[in-house]
C-alpha positions as CSV (number, residue, x, y, z in Angstrom):
1,M,23.8,278.1,282.4
2,E,23.5,281.4,281.0
3,F,26.1,283.8,279.9
4,V,27.2,286.2,282.7
5,K,29.1,289.4,282.2
6,S,32.0,288.5,284.3
7,G,34.2,286.5,282.0
8,A,36.2,284.9,284.9
9,R,32.9,283.7,286.5
10,Q,31.6,282.3,283.0
11,A,34.8,280.3,282.5
12,L,35.0,278.7,285.9
13,A,31.2,278.1,286.1
14,E,31.3,276.3,282.8
15,A,34.2,274.0,283.7
16,H,32.9,273.5,287.2
17,Q,29.5,272.4,286.0
18,I,31.1,269.8,283.7
19,Y,33.2,268.4,286.5
20,L,30.4,268.4,289.0
21,A,28.2,266.5,286.6
22,G,30.8,263.8,286.3
23,V,31.4,263.4,290.1
24,K,27.7,263.4,290.9
25,N,26.1,261.6,288.1
26,N,28.9,260.1,286.0
27,V,27.6,262.3,283.1
28,V,30.0,263.7,280.4
29,P,29.4,266.5,278.0
30,T,26.9,265.6,275.0
31,V,29.1,267.5,272.7
32,T,33.2,267.1,273.1
33,T,34.9,270.0,274.6
34,D,37.9,269.1,272.4
35,W,37.8,271.6,269.7
36,R,40.2,269.3,267.5
37,L,37.5,266.6,267.6
38,L,34.9,269.1,266.5
39,E,36.9,270.2,263.5
40,E,38.0,266.8,262.3
41,Q,36.6,266.2,258.8
42,S,38.3,263.3,257.1
43,S,36.6,260.2,258.5
44,A,34.7,259.0,261.5
45,R,37.6,258.4,263.7
46,T,36.5,260.6,266.6
47,L,33.6,260.6,269.1
48,T,32.3,263.8,267.8
49,E,32.5,262.9,264.2
50,T,30.8,259.5,265.0
51,K,28.0,261.2,266.7
52,A,27.6,263.8,264.0
53,K,27.6,261.4,261.2
54,K,25.1,259.2,263.1
55,H,22.8,262.2,263.5
56,L,23.6,263.9,260.1
57,G,24.2,261.3,257.6
58,A,27.0,261.5,255.0
59,R,25.4,264.1,252.9
60,S,24.6,266.6,255.6
61,F,27.8,266.1,257.4
62,N,29.9,266.5,254.2
63,Y,28.1,269.6,253.4
64,V,29.1,271.4,256.5
65,A,32.6,269.9,257.0
66,G,33.6,270.0,253.4
67,G,35.6,272.6,251.5
68,A,36.5,273.7,248.1
69,G,38.9,271.5,246.1
70,E,41.6,269.7,248.0
71,K,40.9,272.0,251.1
72,A,44.1,273.8,250.8
73,T,42.5,277.0,251.9
74,M,41.0,275.3,254.8
75,D,44.3,274.1,255.6
76,A,45.7,277.6,255.3
77,N,43.2,279.0,257.7
78,R,44.3,276.7,260.6
79,L,48.0,276.9,259.6
80,A,47.6,280.7,260.0
81,F,46.3,280.4,263.5
82,R,48.8,278.0,264.6
83,Q,51.6,280.3,263.5
84,W,50.6,283.0,265.8
85,K,51.6,282.3,269.4
86,F,50.8,284.0,272.7
87,V,53.5,285.8,274.6
88,P,51.6,285.7,278.1
89,R,52.1,288.5,280.8
90,M,52.4,287.6,284.5
91,L,51.4,289.2,287.8
92,R,48.7,291.5,286.2
93,D,45.3,292.2,287.7
94,N,43.1,290.6,285.1
95,T,40.1,289.7,287.3
96,P,37.2,290.2,286.8
97,R,37.7,290.2,283.0
98,D,35.5,292.2,280.6
99,M,34.8,290.4,277.3
100,S,32.2,293.2,276.0
101,I,32.7,295.0,272.8
102,E,30.9,297.7,270.8
103,L,29.8,297.4,267.2
104,F,28.1,300.1,265.2
105,G,27.1,302.0,268.4
106,R,25.7,298.9,270.3
107,K,27.4,297.0,273.2
108,Y,27.6,293.2,273.1
109,P,28.6,291.1,276.2
110,S,31.2,289.1,274.1
111,P,33.1,289.4,270.8
112,I,31.5,286.2,269.4
113,L,29.0,286.4,266.4
114,A,27.2,283.3,265.0
115,A,28.3,283.1,261.4
116,P,25.7,282.9,258.7
117,I,25.2,279.2,257.9
118,G,22.4,277.9,255.5
119,V,20.2,274.8,255.3
120,Q,20.3,274.2,258.9
121,S,17.2,271.9,258.7
122,I,19.7,269.2,257.2
123,F,21.6,269.2,260.5
124,H,18.7,269.1,262.9
125,E,15.0,269.9,263.1
126,D,15.8,272.7,265.5
127,K,17.4,274.5,262.6
128,E,17.9,278.2,262.5
129,T,15.1,279.1,264.7
130,G,16.6,277.0,267.6
131,V,20.1,278.4,267.1
132,A,18.7,281.9,267.1
133,E,16.8,281.3,270.3
134,V,20.0,280.1,272.2
135,C,21.9,283.0,270.7
136,A,19.6,285.3,272.2
137,E,19.8,283.6,275.5
138,L,23.7,284.0,275.4
139,G,23.8,287.5,274.1
140,V,25.5,286.3,270.8
141,P,24.4,288.3,267.7
142,Y,22.7,285.8,265.3
143,I,23.5,286.2,261.5
144,L,20.7,284.7,259.3
145,S,21.7,283.3,256.0
146,T,19.8,284.0,252.8
147,A,20.2,280.2,252.3
148,A,18.1,279.5,255.5
149,S,15.6,276.8,255.7
150,S,13.4,279.2,257.9
151,S,12.0,282.3,256.9
152,M,13.3,285.5,258.3
153,E,9.9,286.1,260.0
154,A,10.1,282.8,261.8
155,V,13.7,283.5,263.0
156,A,12.9,286.9,264.2
157,K,10.1,285.5,266.3
158,A,12.3,282.7,267.8
159,S,15.0,285.3,268.4
160,G,12.7,287.6,270.4
161,K,14.8,290.4,271.9
162,G,18.0,289.0,270.8
163,V,20.3,290.9,268.2
164,R,20.0,289.6,264.7
165,W,21.7,290.5,261.5
166,F,20.9,289.4,258.0
167,Q,23.2,288.0,255.4
168,L,22.6,288.7,251.8
169,Y,23.4,286.5,249.0
170,W,22.9,289.1,246.6
171,P,20.3,288.6,243.7
172,T,21.3,289.4,240.2
173,Y,21.7,293.2,239.2
174,P,19.7,294.8,237.8
175,D,17.3,292.1,236.8
176,N,16.4,291.0,240.3
177,N,16.8,294.4,242.1
178,D,13.1,294.2,243.1
179,V,13.8,290.9,244.8
180,T,16.9,292.5,246.7
181,E,14.6,295.4,247.8
182,S,11.9,293.0,249.1
183,L,14.4,291.0,251.1
184,L,15.9,294.1,252.6
185,K,12.4,295.5,253.5
186,R,11.5,292.2,255.2
187,A,14.8,292.3,257.1
188,K,14.2,295.9,258.3
189,D,10.6,295.1,259.2
190,N,11.6,292.1,261.4
191,G,14.2,293.9,263.4
192,Y,17.5,292.9,261.6
193,K,20.0,295.5,262.4
194,V,23.0,295.0,260.3
195,L,23.2,293.8,256.6
196,V,26.0,291.4,255.8
197,V,26.7,291.2,252.0
198,T,28.6,288.0,251.0
199,L,30.8,288.8,247.9
200,D,32.6,285.5,247.3
201,T,29.7,283.2,246.4
202,W,28.0,284.4,243.2
203,Q,28.4,280.9,242.1
204,L,29.1,277.8,244.0
205,A,32.6,276.4,244.1
206,W,34.0,273.0,243.1
207,R,33.2,271.1,246.4
208,P,34.2,267.4,246.0
209,A,32.4,266.2,249.3
210,D,29.1,267.4,247.7
211,L,29.8,266.4,244.2
212,D,30.7,262.9,245.1
213,N,27.4,262.5,246.8
214,S,25.7,264.2,244.0
215,Y,24.2,266.5,246.6
216,V,23.4,270.1,246.7
217,P,20.5,271.0,249.1
218,F,18.9,274.0,247.0
219,M,18.1,271.8,244.1
220,R,15.9,269.6,246.5
221,G,14.1,272.7,247.8
222,I,15.9,273.1,251.0
223,G,17.5,276.4,252.0
224,N,15.3,278.3,249.5
225,E,12.8,279.4,252.2
226,M,13.8,283.0,251.9
227,G,12.8,283.1,248.3
228,F,10.0,280.8,248.6
229,S,8.4,283.1,251.3
230,D,9.1,286.2,249.4
231,P,6.1,288.0,247.7
232,V,8.1,289.7,245.0
233,F,9.8,286.3,243.9
234,Q,6.6,284.4,244.2
235,A,4.9,286.9,241.9
236,K,7.8,286.9,239.3
237,Y,7.9,283.1,239.4
238,E,4.3,282.7,238.8
239,K,4.1,285.2,236.2
240,K,7.1,283.4,234.2
241,H,6.1,279.9,234.8
242,G,2.2,280.0,235.2
243,K,2.1,278.0,238.4
244,K,2.8,278.4,242.0
245,I,6.0,277.5,243.8
246,E,4.6,274.5,245.6
247,D,3.3,272.9,242.3
248,D,6.8,272.3,241.0
249,I,9.4,272.6,243.9
250,F,12.3,271.5,241.6
251,T,11.7,274.4,238.9
252,A,11.1,277.0,241.7
253,S,14.3,275.8,243.3
254,T,16.3,276.2,240.1
255,A,14.7,279.8,239.5
256,W,15.7,280.9,243.0
257,T,19.2,279.5,242.8
258,A,19.6,281.3,239.4
259,T,18.5,284.4,241.2
260,C,21.1,284.3,243.9
261,F,24.0,282.2,242.5
262,S,23.8,283.4,238.8
263,G,27.3,283.0,237.9
264,K,27.9,286.7,237.4
265,A,29.8,288.7,239.8
266,H,28.6,292.0,241.1
267,H,30.6,295.4,240.8
268,W,31.4,298.0,243.5
269,S,29.2,300.4,241.7
270,E,26.0,298.4,242.6
271,I,26.6,298.8,246.4
272,K,24.9,302.1,245.9
273,H,21.7,300.2,245.3
274,L,22.0,298.5,248.7
275,Q,22.7,301.8,250.4
276,E,19.5,303.3,248.9
277,H,17.3,300.6,250.4
278,W,19.0,300.0,253.9
279,D,19.4,302.5,256.4
280,G,21.6,300.6,258.8
281,P,25.2,299.4,258.7
282,I,26.3,297.5,255.8
283,V,29.2,295.1,256.1
284,L,30.9,293.3,253.2
285,K,31.8,289.6,253.7
286,G,34.7,288.2,251.9
287,I,37.4,290.7,251.8
288,Q,40.9,289.2,251.5
289,C,43.2,292.1,250.2
290,V,44.2,295.5,251.2
291,E,43.0,296.9,247.8
292,D,39.5,295.7,248.2
293,A,39.4,296.9,251.8
294,Q,40.2,300.3,250.5
295,L,37.6,300.1,247.9
296,A,35.1,299.2,250.6
297,V,36.0,302.4,252.4
298,E,35.4,304.3,249.1
299,A,32.2,302.7,248.6
300,G,31.0,304.2,252.0
301,V,30.1,300.8,253.8
302,Q,30.5,300.7,257.6
303,G,32.3,297.4,257.9
304,I,34.2,294.4,256.3
305,I,34.6,290.8,257.3
306,V,38.1,289.4,256.6
307,S,36.9,286.0,255.1
308,N,37.4,283.3,252.5
309,H,34.2,281.6,253.3
310,G,35.8,279.1,255.6
311,G,37.7,277.6,252.7
312,R,34.4,276.8,250.9
313,Q,34.9,278.9,247.8
314,L,38.3,279.5,246.2
315,D,40.8,276.7,246.8
316,G,44.5,277.7,247.2
317,A,43.6,281.1,248.7
318,V,45.5,282.8,251.4
319,G,44.5,282.0,255.0
320,S,42.3,284.7,256.2
321,L,44.2,285.5,259.5
322,D,47.4,286.0,257.3
323,Q,45.6,289.0,255.7
324,L,44.1,290.4,258.9
325,P,47.0,292.5,260.1
326,E,47.8,294.3,256.9
327,I,44.0,295.1,256.3
328,V,43.8,296.5,259.8
329,D,46.9,298.8,259.3
330,A,45.3,300.0,256.0
331,V,41.8,300.7,256.9
332,G,41.1,299.8,260.6
333,D,40.6,303.5,261.5
334,K,38.1,303.9,258.8
335,L,35.5,301.1,259.2
336,T,34.9,298.2,261.5
337,I,36.8,295.1,260.6
338,L,35.3,291.7,261.7
339,F,36.9,288.3,261.2
340,D,35.8,284.9,259.9
341,S,37.4,281.7,258.6
342,G,39.2,278.8,260.3
343,V,38.0,279.8,263.8
344,R,37.6,276.6,266.1
345,T,38.6,277.8,269.5
346,G,38.4,280.5,272.1
347,V,42.1,280.8,271.6
348,D,41.5,281.5,267.9
349,I,39.0,284.2,268.8
350,I,41.5,286.1,271.1
351,K,44.3,285.8,268.6
352,A,42.1,287.4,265.8
353,L,41.1,290.3,268.4
354,C,45.0,290.7,269.2
355,L,45.5,291.1,265.4
356,G,42.9,294.0,265.1
357,A,39.4,292.3,264.5
358,K,36.7,293.9,266.4
359,G,34.5,290.9,266.6
360,V,34.8,287.2,265.4
361,L,32.4,285.0,263.5
362,V,32.3,281.3,264.4
363,G,30.3,278.8,262.4
364,R,31.3,275.2,262.0
365,P,31.8,274.4,265.8
366,W,28.2,275.2,266.7
367,C,26.8,273.7,263.6
368,Y,28.5,270.3,264.8
369,G,26.8,270.8,268.1
370,L,23.4,271.5,266.4
371,G,23.8,268.3,264.4
372,I,24.6,266.1,267.5
373,A,22.1,267.5,270.1
374,G,20.0,270.2,268.3
375,K,19.9,273.7,269.8
376,R,21.1,272.3,273.2
377,G,24.2,271.0,271.5
378,A,24.8,274.4,269.7
379,K,24.3,276.3,272.9
380,Q,26.9,273.9,274.7
381,V,29.4,274.8,272.0
382,L,28.9,278.4,272.1
383,Q,29.2,278.4,276.0
384,G,32.3,276.5,275.8
385,L,33.9,279.0,273.3
386,L,32.9,281.8,275.6
387,A,34.6,280.0,278.5
388,D,37.6,279.1,276.4
389,A,38.1,282.6,275.2
390,D,37.8,284.1,278.8
391,Q,40.3,281.7,280.2
392,T,42.7,282.5,277.3
393,M,42.4,286.1,278.2
394,G,43.1,285.4,281.8
395,L,46.1,283.1,281.3
396,S,47.7,285.5,278.7
397,G,47.4,288.4,281.1
398,I,44.6,290.2,279.3
399,K,41.8,291.9,281.4
400,T,39.5,293.6,278.6
401,I,39.1,293.2,274.9
402,A,40.7,296.6,274.5
403,D,43.9,295.0,276.0
404,C,44.1,292.5,273.0
405,N,46.9,293.9,270.9
406,R,49.8,292.7,268.8
407,K,52.2,292.8,271.7
408,M,50.3,289.8,273.1
409,V,51.2,287.6,270.1
410,K,54.1,286.7,268.0
411,H,54.4,285.2,264.5
412,V,56.4,282.0,264.5
413,K,56.9,279.8,261.4
C-alpha cells in the first residue's frame, strides 16, 4: 500500500488491510503494530523483541536499542511525551485531513522524516539502500548517516527521485577540512538537498550495551563506507600509511573513526567553513537549550533539530520534548525547528508538532522493522506511523498540520 495524500484514507486503508488479511488468510502483521513492543529494550519478553533478536543477534540488537549510561535520558524522553496529553475537540469538520508540510521551500506529503541511523547492514542486508528505496515510495525524506554501511552514491541510486538529506559527522577542523569538503561535494553531486550536522557526537558515549559485548561496528570496518569510498580520505590514508584501505581494514577503520570522532568538539566559528562549501540549507542536530538555539540563529544556519541523540550520548540529560516549547518561543520565527528523540508513535509525532516542531524525525521504530523483515518491515512500520498520526489528528479534532498548536495539548505531571 502506498502513501496517499488523504490522511483519512491512509489510516483507514492501513487498518482495513490488516483486518482483511486476518479474515481472508489468517495472516497477522510481520511487525507488531503495538509501538510499546517495538520500543521494549531490556530483554526478549515480547514478540517483536524475540523476532528482532532472532534476526539481529545480541550485538546488533543492543547497538540500536541501547543508550548511554543507565538510559536516564532515554527514560526522560519517554516521560516527556507521556506528560503531554491531548485535549480533543469534538464536532469539527476534519475530513479529509491534510498532513502535508513545507520545509525549506519544498512540500512534503507528511511531517515524518527518516532519522539518520548508521551501520544498517548489521540489522539486515537491505541496509540503507533498501530503506531509502521505501522512503522514496512513501514520500518520506531519507537522511543518510555519515556512519552508513552504503556509499552516498549507492543510496542516491536506490532513492531515485526520492528526497534525501545528508547527515554529517563532522571531520576534525582544520586538519580534515579537505575530507569535509569532499563529503559535501559528493552529497551535492548526488542530489542530497539538506545538510544535517550532528553536534553531540564528536566522541562516542559510555554505552554499556555495547561495552558489555565489546562491540563497536566501526572498529570492525562496518559503517565506514563513507570514508572508505571517499577519494580524499583514500589519498590521505595511503600517503600516511603506505598501503591501501583494503590491505588493512582495522588500521583504516581506526583512521576513519579518528577523523570523525576525534574527541575534540567543534566551535560555532567553524560553521562558516560548512557554509562556504554547501549552498543548500544547513540544519544543526543536537540543540537542547535556548542559548544554543540563539547562537544557531547568529551563525546563519537555516534550521535546528531539538535532539539528544535518542538518549545515546549524554546520560542524565533533559528530555528533548521538555525543551522544545521554550526553544520554539525563542527562535521559532527565525529558523526551522525540527524534532528528534524518543519518538515511538504517531501520537508522539502530533504532540511534537503541537509544541511547535515543523517536522519530526523517527529512527528506532523503523530500524526494528528493518531488522525483522528488511525493507518490507521498515516500510510497514513507517506506514503504521503515518496511519497512527493521521488517526490521532482526526480523533483530536485536527484537520491540517497548521492546526497543530498548544491549545490541543496540556502538560500534566
